[in-house]
DSSP file (Angstrom, degrees, kcal/mol; ACC not computed):
  #  RESIDUE AA STRUCTURE BP1 BP2  ACC     N-H-->O    O-->H-N    N-H-->O    O-->H-N    TCO  KAPPA ALPHA  PHI   PSI    X-CA   Y-CA   Z-CA
    1    1 A M              0   0    0      0, 0.0     2,-0.3     0, 0.0    87,-0.1   0.000 360.0 360.0 360.0 -40.8   23.0   32.1    2.0
    2    2 A L        -     0   0    0      1,-0.1     2,-0.0     2,-0.0    78,-0.0  -0.724 360.0-116.7 -95.2 146.3   20.9   32.2    5.2
    3    3 A S     >  -     0   0    0     -2,-0.3     4,-2.4     1,-0.1     5,-0.2  -0.340  26.1-111.4 -72.8 161.2   18.0   34.6    5.5
    4    4 A K  H  > S+     0   0    0      1,-0.2     4,-2.7     2,-0.2     5,-0.2   0.865 120.0  58.1 -59.1 -37.0   18.0   37.3    8.1
    5    5 A T  H  > S+     0   0    0      1,-0.2     4,-2.4     2,-0.2    -1,-0.2   0.921 108.2  44.3 -60.4 -45.0   15.3   35.4    9.9
    6    6 A T  H  > S+     0   0    0      2,-0.2     4,-2.7     1,-0.2    -2,-0.2   0.900 111.7  53.0 -68.6 -40.0   17.5   32.3   10.2
    7    7 A E  H  X S+     0   0    0     -4,-2.4     4,-2.1     1,-0.2    -2,-0.2   0.945 112.7  44.5 -58.4 -48.0   20.5   34.4   11.3
    8    8 A Y  H  X S+     0   0    0     -4,-2.7     4,-2.7     1,-0.2    -2,-0.2   0.906 112.7  52.2 -62.9 -42.2   18.5   36.0   14.1
    9    9 A A  H  X S+     0   0    0     -4,-2.4     4,-2.9    -5,-0.2     5,-0.2   0.914 108.5  50.2 -61.8 -44.1   17.0   32.6   15.1
   10   10 A L  H  X S+     0   0    0     -4,-2.7     4,-2.2     2,-0.2     5,-0.2   0.936 112.7  46.1 -60.6 -47.0   20.5   31.1   15.4
   11   11 A R  H  X S+     0   0    0     -4,-2.1     4,-2.2    -5,-0.2    -2,-0.2   0.923 114.7  47.8 -61.8 -43.6   21.8   33.9   17.5
   12   12 A A  H  X S+     0   0    0     -4,-2.7     4,-2.9     2,-0.2    -2,-0.2   0.917 111.2  49.6 -65.1 -43.7   18.6   33.8   19.7
   13   13 A I  H  X S+     0   0    0     -4,-2.9     4,-2.8     2,-0.2    -1,-0.2   0.886 110.9  49.8 -65.5 -37.8   18.7   30.0   20.2
   14   14 A V  H  X S+     0   0    0     -4,-2.2     4,-2.4    -5,-0.2    -1,-0.2   0.923 112.1  48.2 -65.2 -42.3   22.4   30.1   21.1
   15   15 A Y  H  X S+     0   0    0     -4,-2.2     4,-2.0     2,-0.2    -2,-0.2   0.920 112.6  48.4 -62.1 -43.6   21.6   32.9   23.7
   16   16 A I  H  X S+     0   0    0     -4,-2.9     4,-3.0     1,-0.2    51,-0.2   0.915 110.9  51.7 -61.4 -42.9   18.7   30.8   25.0
   17   17 A G  H  X S+     0   0    0     -4,-2.8     4,-1.8     2,-0.2    -2,-0.2   0.877 107.2  52.2 -61.8 -39.5   20.9   27.8   25.2
   18   18 A M  H  < S+     0   0    0     -4,-2.4     4,-0.4     1,-0.2    -1,-0.2   0.913 116.2  40.1 -63.2 -42.4   23.6   29.7   27.2
   19   19 A N  H ><>S+     0   0    0     -4,-2.0     5,-2.6     1,-0.2     3,-1.1   0.863 110.5  58.1 -74.9 -36.8   20.9   30.8   29.7
   20   20 A D  H ><5S+     0   0    0     -4,-3.0     3,-2.0     1,-0.3    -1,-0.2   0.860  96.8  63.6 -60.1 -36.4   19.2   27.5   29.7
   21   21 A A  T 3<5S+     0   0    0     -4,-1.8    -1,-0.3     1,-0.3    -2,-0.2   0.757 107.7  41.9 -62.2 -24.3   22.4   25.8   30.8
   22   22 A V  T < 5S-     0   0    0     -3,-1.1    -1,-0.3    -4,-0.4    -2,-0.2   0.158 123.7-102.8-108.4  17.6   22.3   27.8   34.0
   23   23 A G  T < 5S+     0   0    0     -3,-2.0     2,-0.5     1,-0.2    -3,-0.2   0.719  77.2 135.5  75.4  22.6   18.5   27.3   34.5
   24   24 A H      < -     0   0    0     -5,-2.6     2,-0.3    -8,-0.1    -1,-0.2  -0.912  42.7-152.5-111.0 125.1   17.5   30.8   33.3
   25   25 A K        -     0   0    0     -2,-0.5     2,-0.4    37,-0.2    41,-0.2  -0.705  18.0-148.1 -88.0 145.2   14.5   31.4   31.0
   26   26 A V  B     -A   65   0A   0     39,-1.8    39,-3.6    -2,-0.3     2,-0.1  -0.924   0.5-139.7-122.3 143.6   14.8   34.5   28.8
   27   27 A G     >  -     0   0    0     -2,-0.4     4,-2.3    37,-0.2     5,-0.2  -0.446  29.9-105.7 -93.0 168.6   12.2   36.8   27.4
   28   28 A I  H  > S+     0   0    0      1,-0.2     4,-3.0     2,-0.2     5,-0.2   0.903 118.0  53.9 -59.7 -44.3   12.0   38.5   24.0
   29   29 A K  H  > S+     0   0    0      1,-0.2     4,-2.5     2,-0.2    -1,-0.2   0.907 110.1  46.7 -61.4 -42.2   12.9   41.9   25.4
   30   30 A E  H  > S+     0   0    0      2,-0.2     4,-3.0     1,-0.2     5,-0.3   0.934 113.9  47.7 -64.8 -45.5   16.1   40.6   27.0
   31   31 A I  H  X S+     0   0    0     -4,-2.3     4,-2.3     1,-0.2    -2,-0.2   0.942 114.2  46.7 -60.2 -48.3   17.1   38.6   23.9
   32   32 A A  H  X>S+     0   0    0     -4,-3.0     5,-2.2     1,-0.2     4,-0.7   0.908 115.9  45.6 -61.6 -43.0   16.5   41.6   21.6
   33   33 A R  H ><5S+     0   0    0     -4,-2.5     3,-0.5    -5,-0.2    -2,-0.2   0.950 115.6  44.5 -66.1 -50.1   18.4   44.0   23.9
   34   34 A E  H 3<5S+     0   0    0     -4,-3.0   109,-0.2     1,-0.2    -2,-0.2   0.841 122.9  36.1 -66.7 -34.0   21.4   41.7   24.5
   35   35 A L  H 3<5S-     0   0    0     -4,-2.3    -1,-0.2    -5,-0.3    -2,-0.2   0.421 106.1-124.0 -99.2   0.2   21.7   40.7   20.8
   36   36 A E  T <<5 +     0   0    0     -4,-0.7    -3,-0.2    -3,-0.5    -4,-0.1   0.943  62.5 141.6  54.4  52.9   20.7   44.1   19.5
   37   37 A L      < -     0   0    0     -5,-2.2     2,-0.3    -6,-0.2    -1,-0.2  -0.872  63.0 -88.4-121.1 154.5   17.9   42.7   17.4
   38   38 A P     >  -     0   0    0      0, 0.0     4,-2.5     0, 0.0     5,-0.2  -0.478  33.6-147.5 -67.0 122.9   14.4   44.1   16.7
   39   39 A A  H  > S+     0   0    0     -2,-0.3     4,-2.5     1,-0.2     5,-0.2   0.884  93.5  51.3 -60.9 -43.7   12.1   42.9   19.5
   40   40 A H  H  > S+     0   0    0      1,-0.2     4,-1.7     2,-0.2    -1,-0.2   0.936 113.7  44.3 -62.5 -45.9    8.9   42.6   17.4
   41   41 A F  H  > S+     0   0    0      1,-0.2     4,-2.2     2,-0.2    -1,-0.2   0.901 112.5  52.7 -64.4 -42.1   10.6   40.5   14.7
   42   42 A M  H  X S+     0   0    0     -4,-2.5     4,-3.0     1,-0.2     5,-0.3   0.892 105.2  56.2 -60.9 -39.6   12.3   38.4   17.4
   43   43 A G  H  X S+     0   0    0     -4,-2.5     4,-2.3     1,-0.2    -1,-0.2   0.922 108.8  45.8 -58.8 -45.1    8.9   37.7   18.9
   44   44 A K  H  X S+     0   0    0     -4,-1.7     4,-1.9     2,-0.2    -1,-0.2   0.917 114.3  48.2 -64.2 -43.4    7.5   36.4   15.7
   45   45 A I  H  X S+     0   0    0     -4,-2.2     4,-2.1     2,-0.2    -2,-0.2   0.940 113.8  45.8 -62.8 -48.1   10.6   34.2   15.0
   46   46 A L  H  X S+     0   0    0     -4,-3.0     4,-2.0     1,-0.2    -2,-0.2   0.891 111.3  51.3 -66.8 -39.9   10.6   32.7   18.5
   47   47 A Q  H  X S+     0   0    0     -4,-2.3     4,-2.6    -5,-0.3    -1,-0.2   0.889 109.8  51.4 -63.7 -37.2    6.9   32.0   18.6
   48   48 A D  H  X S+     0   0    0     -4,-1.9     4,-2.0     2,-0.2    -2,-0.2   0.906 109.2  50.2 -64.0 -41.7    7.3   30.2   15.2
   49   49 A L  H  <>S+     0   0    0     -4,-2.1     5,-2.4     2,-0.2     6,-1.0   0.843 110.8  49.7 -66.6 -33.4   10.2   28.1   16.7
   50   50 A V  H ><5S+     0   0    0     -4,-2.0     3,-1.6     3,-0.2    -2,-0.2   0.943 110.1  50.4 -67.5 -48.0    8.0   27.2   19.7
   51   51 A R  H 3<5S+     0   0    0     -4,-2.6    -2,-0.2     1,-0.3    -1,-0.2   0.857 111.8  48.5 -57.1 -36.1    5.1   26.2   17.4
   52   52 A K  T 3<5S-     0   0    0     -4,-2.0    -1,-0.3    -5,-0.2    -2,-0.2   0.396 116.4-115.1 -90.2   3.6    7.4   24.0   15.4
   53   53 A G  T < 5S+     0   0    0     -3,-1.6    -3,-0.2     2,-0.2    -2,-0.1   0.613  82.2 117.8  81.1  13.2    8.9   22.4   18.5
   54   54 A V  S   <S+     0   0    0     -5,-2.4    14,-0.3    -6,-0.2     2,-0.2   0.908  85.9   4.9 -79.1 -41.7   12.5   23.6   18.3
   55   55 A I  S    S-     0   0    0     -6,-1.0     2,-0.3    -9,-0.2    -2,-0.2  -0.743  73.5-134.4-129.0 178.6   12.3   25.6   21.6
   56   56 A A  E     -B   66   0A   0     10,-2.8    10,-2.5    -2,-0.2     2,-0.3  -0.884  12.4-161.1-132.9 164.7    9.7   26.0   24.3
   57   57 A S  E     -B   65   0A   0     -2,-0.3     2,-0.4     8,-0.2     8,-0.2  -0.987   7.4-157.1-146.1 156.9    8.3   28.8   26.4
   58   58 A V  E     -B   64   0A   0      6,-1.9     6,-2.2    -2,-0.3     2,-0.2  -0.998  18.7-138.4-132.6 135.4    6.4   29.4   29.6
   59   59 A K        +     0   0    0     -2,-0.4    -2,-0.0     4,-0.2     0, 0.0  -0.497  58.3  34.8 -89.3 162.3    4.2   32.5   30.3
   60   60 A G  S >  S-     0   0    0     -2,-0.2     3,-2.3     3,-0.1    -2,-0.1  -0.263 102.7 -12.6  95.1-178.6    4.1   34.4   33.5
   61   61 A P  T 3  S+     0   0    0      0, 0.0     3,-0.1     0, 0.0    -2,-0.0  -0.324 135.9  15.5 -58.4 133.8    6.5   35.4   36.2
   62   62 A G  T 3  S+     0   0    0      1,-0.2   -37,-0.2   -37,-0.1    -2,-0.1   0.525 105.7 124.9  78.4   4.8    9.7   33.4   35.8
   63   63 A G    <   +     0   0    0     -3,-2.3     2,-0.3    -6,-0.0    -1,-0.2  -0.129  20.1 110.6 -86.3-173.9    8.7   32.5   32.3
   64   64 A G  E     - B   0  58A   0     -6,-2.2    -6,-1.9    -3,-0.1     2,-0.3  -0.910  66.0 -36.9 141.0-166.9   10.4   32.9   29.0
   65   65 A F  E     +AB  26  57A   0    -39,-3.6   -39,-1.8    -2,-0.3     2,-0.3  -0.670  57.8 157.1 -94.3 146.3   12.1   30.8   26.3
   66   66 A F  E     - B   0  56A   0    -10,-2.5   -10,-2.8    -2,-0.3     2,-0.5  -0.959  44.8 -94.7-156.4 169.2   14.1   27.7   27.0
   67   67 A L        -     0   0    0     -2,-0.3   -12,-0.1   -51,-0.2     4,-0.1  -0.816  23.3-165.1 -92.6 128.5   15.3   24.5   25.4
   68   68 A H  S    S+     0   0    0     -2,-0.5    -1,-0.1   -14,-0.3   -13,-0.1   0.351  77.7  35.1 -96.5   6.4   13.1   21.5   26.1
   69   69 A R  S    S-     0   0    0    -15,-0.2     5,-0.1     5,-0.0     4,-0.0  -0.954 108.7 -67.9-147.5 163.8   15.7   19.1   25.0
   70   70 A P    >   -     0   0    0      0, 0.0     3,-2.2     0, 0.0     4,-0.3  -0.208  36.2-130.1 -58.5 140.4   19.5   19.1   25.2
   71   71 A A  G >  S+     0   0    0      1,-0.3    57,-1.3     2,-0.2     3,-1.1   0.779 109.2  65.0 -58.4 -27.1   21.3   21.7   23.2
   72   72 A S  G 3  S+     0   0    0      1,-0.2    -1,-0.3    55,-0.2    57,-0.0   0.615  97.2  56.0 -73.3 -11.2   23.5   18.9   21.9
   73   73 A D  G <  S+     0   0    0     -3,-2.2     2,-0.7     1,-0.1    -1,-0.2   0.456  90.5  82.6 -96.7  -2.8   20.4   17.4   20.2
   74   74 A I    <   -     0   0    0     -3,-1.1    53,-2.4    -4,-0.3    54,-0.2  -0.873  67.2-160.3-108.4 105.7   19.6   20.5   18.2
   75   75 A S  B  >  -C  126   0B   0     -2,-0.7     4,-1.3    51,-0.2    51,-0.3  -0.449  27.2-123.1 -80.5 156.2   21.6   20.7   15.0
   76   76 A I  H  > S+     0   0    0     49,-2.3     4,-2.5    46,-0.7    47,-0.2   0.869 113.9  60.4 -62.5 -36.2   22.1   24.0   13.1
   77   77 A L  H  > S+     0   0    0     45,-2.5     4,-3.3    48,-0.4     5,-0.3   0.870  98.3  56.8 -60.8 -37.4   20.6   22.3   10.1
   78   78 A E  H  > S+     0   0    0     44,-0.3     4,-2.2     2,-0.2    -1,-0.2   0.912 109.7  45.2 -60.4 -41.6   17.3   21.7   12.0
   79   79 A I  H  X S+     0   0    0     -4,-1.3     4,-1.9     2,-0.2     5,-0.3   0.929 114.8  47.0 -67.8 -45.7   17.0   25.4   12.7
   80   80 A V  H  X>S+     0   0    0     -4,-2.5     4,-2.5     1,-0.2     5,-1.3   0.934 114.7  47.2 -60.5 -46.8   17.9   26.3    9.0
   81   81 A R  H  <5S+     0   0    0     -4,-3.3     4,-0.4     3,-0.2    -1,-0.2   0.892 110.4  53.2 -63.0 -40.6   15.5   23.7    7.7
   82   82 A T  H  <5S+     0   0    0     -4,-2.2    -1,-0.2    -5,-0.3    -2,-0.2   0.871 122.9  26.1 -63.9 -38.5   12.7   24.8   10.1
   83   83 A I  H  <5S+     0   0    0     -4,-1.9    -2,-0.2    -5,-0.1    -3,-0.2   0.925 138.9  15.6 -93.6 -53.3   12.9   28.5    9.0
   84   84 A D  T  <5S-     0   0    0     -4,-2.5     3,-0.4    -5,-0.3    -3,-0.2   0.671  91.0-138.2 -97.3 -19.4   14.3   28.6    5.5
   85   85 A G      < -     0   0    0     -5,-1.3     3,-0.2    -4,-0.4    -1,-0.2  -0.296  34.8 -82.6  76.6-177.6   13.9   25.0    4.3
   86   86 A L  S >  S+     0   0    0      1,-0.1     3,-1.5    -5,-0.1     4,-0.2   0.210  94.8 110.1-110.1  14.5   16.7   23.5    2.3
   87   87 A E  G >> S+     0   0    0     -3,-0.4     3,-2.1     1,-0.3     4,-1.6   0.865  72.0  60.5 -59.4 -38.0   15.8   24.9   -1.1
   88   88 A S  G 34 S+     0   0    0      1,-0.3    -1,-0.3    -3,-0.2    -2,-0.1   0.704  99.3  58.8 -66.0 -16.7   18.8   27.2   -1.2
   89   89 A F  G <4 S+     0   0    0     -3,-1.5    -1,-0.3     1,-0.1    -2,-0.2   0.480 112.6  39.0 -87.5  -2.4   21.0   24.1   -1.0
   90   90 A K  T <4 S+     0   0    0     -3,-2.1    -2,-0.2    -4,-0.2    -1,-0.1   0.599  91.8 104.7-115.8 -21.1   19.4   22.8   -4.2
   91   91 A R  S  < S-     0   0    0     -4,-1.6     2,-0.2     1,-0.1     6,-0.1  -0.279  77.8-104.1 -69.3 147.4   19.1   26.0   -6.3
   92   92 A C    >   -     0   0    0      4,-0.4     3,-1.3     1,-0.1    -1,-0.1  -0.492  20.4-134.6 -69.3 136.2   21.4   26.7   -9.2
   93   93 A G  T 3  S+     0   0    0      1,-0.3    -1,-0.1    -2,-0.2    -2,-0.1   0.677 108.0  43.3 -65.9 -18.1   24.0   29.4   -8.4
   94   94 A M  T 3  S-     0   0    0      2,-0.1    -1,-0.3     0, 0.0    -2,-0.1   0.305 117.4-110.3-109.9   6.1   23.3   31.1  -11.7
   95   95 A G    <   +     0   0    0     -3,-1.3     2,-0.2     1,-0.2    -2,-0.1   0.650  62.6 154.2  78.6  15.4   19.5   30.8  -11.5
   96   96 A M        -     0   0    0      1,-0.1     3,-0.5     2,-0.0    -4,-0.4  -0.545  41.1-145.6 -78.8 143.6   19.1   28.2  -14.2
   97   97 A K  S    S+     0   0    0      1,-0.2     2,-0.7    -2,-0.2    -1,-0.1   0.892  94.4  46.3 -72.3 -41.2   16.1   25.9  -14.1
   98   98 A E  S    S+     0   0    0      2,-0.0     2,-0.5     6,-0.0    -1,-0.2  -0.507  75.3 137.8-105.7  62.7   17.8   22.8  -15.5
   99   99 A C        +     0   0    0     -2,-0.7     2,-0.3    -3,-0.5     3,-0.0  -0.938  21.9 132.2-110.4 125.3   21.1   22.7  -13.6
  100  100 A S  S    S-     0   0    0      3,-1.2     8,-0.1    -2,-0.5    -2,-0.0  -0.922  70.9 -85.1-156.4 176.7   22.3   19.3  -12.4
  101  101 A D  S    S+     0   0    0     -2,-0.3    -1,-0.1     1,-0.2     8,-0.1   0.860 130.8  42.7 -59.3 -34.6   25.3   17.0  -12.3
  102  102 A K  S    S+     0   0    0      1,-0.2    -1,-0.2    -3,-0.0    -3,-0.0   0.743 128.7  28.0 -84.1 -24.6   24.4   15.8  -15.8
  103  103 A H  S    S+     0   0    0      2,-0.0    -3,-1.2     0, 0.0    -1,-0.2  -0.582  89.0 179.2-135.4  69.4   23.6   19.2  -17.2
  104  104 A P        -     0   0    0      0, 0.0    -3,-0.1     0, 0.0    -5,-0.1  -0.410  25.6-132.3 -83.3 149.1   25.7   21.6  -15.1
  105  105 A C    >   -     0   0    0     -2,-0.1     3,-1.4    -9,-0.1     4,-0.4  -0.407  44.6 -92.7 -79.2 170.3   26.0   25.4  -15.3
  106  106 A P  T 3  S+     0   0    0      0, 0.0     4,-0.2     0, 0.0     3,-0.1   0.737 128.1  39.6 -60.4 -22.7   29.6   26.8  -15.4
  107  107 A L  T 3> S+     0   0    0      1,-0.1     4,-2.7     2,-0.1     5,-0.3   0.433  85.7 105.2-102.9  -0.7   29.6   27.2  -11.5
  108  108 A H  H <> S+     0   0    0     -3,-1.4     4,-2.8     1,-0.2     5,-0.2   0.881  80.5  43.5 -51.0 -53.8   27.8   24.0  -10.7
  109  109 A N  H  > S+     0   0    0     -4,-0.4     4,-2.0     1,-0.2    -1,-0.2   0.889 116.3  47.4 -65.2 -39.9   30.7   21.9   -9.4
  110  110 A D  H  > S+     0   0    0      2,-0.2     4,-1.9    -4,-0.2    -1,-0.2   0.938 116.5  42.8 -65.7 -46.5   32.2   24.8   -7.3
  111  111 A I  H  X S+     0   0    0     -4,-2.7     4,-3.1     1,-0.2     5,-0.2   0.882 111.6  54.9 -68.6 -38.0   28.9   25.8   -5.8
  112  112 A K  H  X S+     0   0    0     -4,-2.8     4,-3.0    -5,-0.3     5,-0.2   0.914 107.8  49.6 -61.2 -43.3   27.9   22.1   -5.2
  113  113 A A  H  X S+     0   0    0     -4,-2.0     4,-2.0    -5,-0.2    -1,-0.2   0.920 113.6  46.1 -62.0 -43.4   31.2   21.5   -3.2
  114  114 A Y  H  X S+     0   0    0     -4,-1.9     4,-2.6     2,-0.2    -2,-0.2   0.934 114.7  47.2 -63.1 -48.0   30.5   24.6   -1.1
  115  115 A R  H  X S+     0   0    0     -4,-3.1     4,-2.7     1,-0.2    -2,-0.2   0.915 111.4  50.4 -61.2 -45.1   26.9   23.7   -0.5
  116  116 A D  H  X S+     0   0    0     -4,-3.0     4,-2.0    -5,-0.2    -1,-0.2   0.898 111.9  47.9 -61.9 -40.9   27.7   20.1    0.4
  117  117 A H  H  X S+     0   0    0     -4,-2.0     4,-2.5    -5,-0.2    -1,-0.2   0.934 112.0  49.0 -65.1 -45.2   30.4   21.3    2.9
  118  118 A L  H  X S+     0   0    0     -4,-2.6     4,-2.9     1,-0.2     5,-0.2   0.904 109.9  51.8 -62.6 -41.1   28.0   23.8    4.5
  119  119 A L  H  X S+     0   0    0     -4,-2.7     4,-2.1     2,-0.2    -1,-0.2   0.906 109.8  49.8 -59.8 -42.0   25.3   21.1    4.8
  120  120 A K  H  X S+     0   0    0     -4,-2.0     4,-1.9     2,-0.2     5,-0.2   0.923 112.2  47.2 -63.8 -44.7   27.8   18.8    6.5
  121  121 A V  H  X S+     0   0    0     -4,-2.5     4,-2.8     1,-0.2     3,-0.2   0.952 113.7  47.3 -61.1 -50.0   28.8   21.6    8.9
  122  122 A F  H  < S+     0   0    0     -4,-2.9   -45,-2.5     1,-0.2   -46,-0.7   0.831 113.3  49.6 -62.4 -32.1   25.2   22.5    9.7
  123  123 A N  H  < S+     0   0    0     -4,-2.1    -1,-0.2    -5,-0.2    -2,-0.2   0.807 118.2  37.3 -77.1 -30.2   24.3   18.9   10.2
  124  124 A T  H  < S+     0   0    0     -4,-1.9     2,-0.3    -3,-0.2    -2,-0.2   0.773 100.5  80.9 -95.4 -28.5   27.1   18.1   12.6
  125  125 A K     <  -     0   0    0     -4,-2.8   -49,-2.3    -5,-0.2   -48,-0.4  -0.603  63.9-164.9 -80.9 139.4   27.3   21.3   14.6
  126  126 A T  B  >  -C   75   0B   0     -2,-0.3     4,-1.7   -51,-0.3   -51,-0.2  -0.704  37.5-104.5-116.6 169.2   24.8   21.7   17.4
  127  127 A V  H  > S+     0   0    0    -53,-2.4     4,-2.7   -56,-0.8   -55,-0.2   0.885 123.0  57.6 -57.5 -38.6   23.6   24.5   19.5
  128  128 A Q  H  > S+     0   0    0    -57,-1.3     4,-2.9   -54,-0.2    -1,-0.2   0.896 101.9  54.0 -61.6 -40.4   25.8   23.1   22.3
  129  129 A D  H  > S+     0   0    0    -58,-0.2     4,-2.0     2,-0.2    -1,-0.2   0.914 111.8  44.9 -58.4 -42.8   28.9   23.4   20.1
  130  130 A L  H  X S+     0   0    0     -4,-1.7     4,-2.0     2,-0.2    -2,-0.2   0.907 112.7  50.2 -69.8 -41.4   28.1   27.1   19.5
  131  131 A V  H  X S+     0   0    0     -4,-2.7     4,-3.0     1,-0.2     5,-0.2   0.929 111.0  49.9 -60.4 -45.5   27.4   27.7   23.2
  132  132 A D  H  X S+     0   0    0     -4,-2.9     4,-1.7     1,-0.2     6,-0.2   0.897 108.8  52.5 -60.8 -41.2   30.6   26.0   24.2
  133  133 A G  H  <>S+     0   0    0     -4,-2.0     6,-1.6    -5,-0.2     5,-1.2   0.877 113.1  43.8 -63.0 -38.3   32.6   28.1   21.7
  134  134 A I  H ><5S+     0   0    0     -4,-2.0     3,-1.6     4,-0.2    -2,-0.2   0.925 111.8  52.2 -72.2 -45.5   31.1   31.3   23.2
  135  135 A N  H 3<5S+     0   0    0     -4,-3.0    -2,-0.2     1,-0.3    -1,-0.2   0.793 105.6  56.4 -62.0 -27.3   31.6   30.2   26.8
  136  136 A S  T 3<5S-     0   0    0     -4,-1.7    -1,-0.3    -5,-0.2    -2,-0.2   0.620 114.0-119.0 -78.2 -11.7   35.2   29.4   26.0
  137  137 A G  T < 5S+     0   0    0     -3,-1.6    -3,-0.2    -4,-0.3    -2,-0.1   0.446  87.3 111.0  88.0   0.1   35.7   33.0   24.8
  138  138 A K  S   <S+     0   0    0     -5,-1.2     2,-0.2    -6,-0.2    -4,-0.2   0.843  81.8  20.9 -75.3 -34.2   36.7   31.9   21.3
  139  139 A Y        -     0   0    0     -6,-1.6     2,-0.3    -9,-0.1    -2,-0.2  -0.788  66.3-156.3-129.6 170.4   33.5   33.2   19.7
  140  140 A F        -     0   0    0     -2,-0.2     4,-0.1     1,-0.1    -6,-0.0  -0.978  17.3-167.9-145.8 158.5   30.8   35.8   20.4
  141  141 A I  S    S+     0   0    0     -2,-0.3     2,-0.3     2,-0.1    -1,-0.1   0.405  72.1  76.0-123.5  -5.6   27.2   36.4   19.4
  142  142 A T  S    S-     0   0    0      1,-0.0     2,-0.3  -131,-0.0  -107,-0.1  -0.760  93.8 -97.4-103.3 155.3   26.8   40.0   20.7
  143  143 A N        -     0   0    0     -2,-0.3     2,-0.5  -109,-0.2    -2,-0.1  -0.553  38.5-136.8 -71.5 128.6   28.2   43.0   19.0
  144  144 A V        -     0   0    0     -2,-0.3     2,-0.9    -4,-0.1    -1,-0.1  -0.747   8.5-154.9 -90.5 128.3   31.5   43.9   20.6
  145  145 A H        -     0   0    0     -2,-0.5     2,-0.1     2,-0.0    -2,-0.0  -0.835  15.9-151.9-104.2  96.0   32.1   47.6   21.3
  146  146 A E        -     0   0    0     -2,-0.9     2,-0.5     1,-0.0    -2,-0.0  -0.433   3.2-153.3 -69.5 137.4   35.8   48.0   21.3
  147  147 A V        -     0   0    0     -2,-0.1     3,-0.1     3,-0.0    -1,-0.0  -0.963  12.1-143.1-113.9 123.8   37.1   50.8   23.4
  148  148 A G        -     0   0    0     -2,-0.5     3,-0.1     1,-0.2     2,-0.0  -0.228  37.3 -71.2 -78.7 172.1   40.4   52.3   22.4
  149  149 A P        -     0   0    0      0, 0.0    -1,-0.2     0, 0.0     2,-0.1  -0.336  57.1-105.1 -63.9 144.4   43.1   53.5   24.8
  150  150 A E              0   0    0      1,-0.1    -3,-0.0    -3,-0.1     0, 0.0  -0.433 360.0 360.0 -70.9 143.6   42.3   56.8   26.5
  151  151 A E              0   0    0     -2,-0.1    -1,-0.1    -3,-0.1     0, 0.0   0.414 360.0 360.0-107.9 360.0   44.0   59.8   25.2
């Protein structure tokens, strides 16, 4: 449902939010390394988010990306809308042009319920919620490399 660009942006913004909470600005190379994401692509995504006012950046020593407003004020929906727009929440699940409540495709009601729920989640969850979940140890945004017992 979400584009790769939005997935990467969400992970990066949460990482930025985690560091921002302790007064640390992060650079593209650090974000890409820690989240195992392509640095060049991350650079384009983050610069776009800065241009659109979702995050901020400072150049030079001690510079990097940071949140210029509280993480609790940035909804997941804002990030999704900024990058992908909301068209995928309106499109027919079967690709029909004329799909609506009055003229539904066979999957319309099921997909509409799923979409509406996802929109509600994205609108109510904030970057702070995700940061809190990670800091509590309940969730993660980096790839976990499990090490088995030594033999």
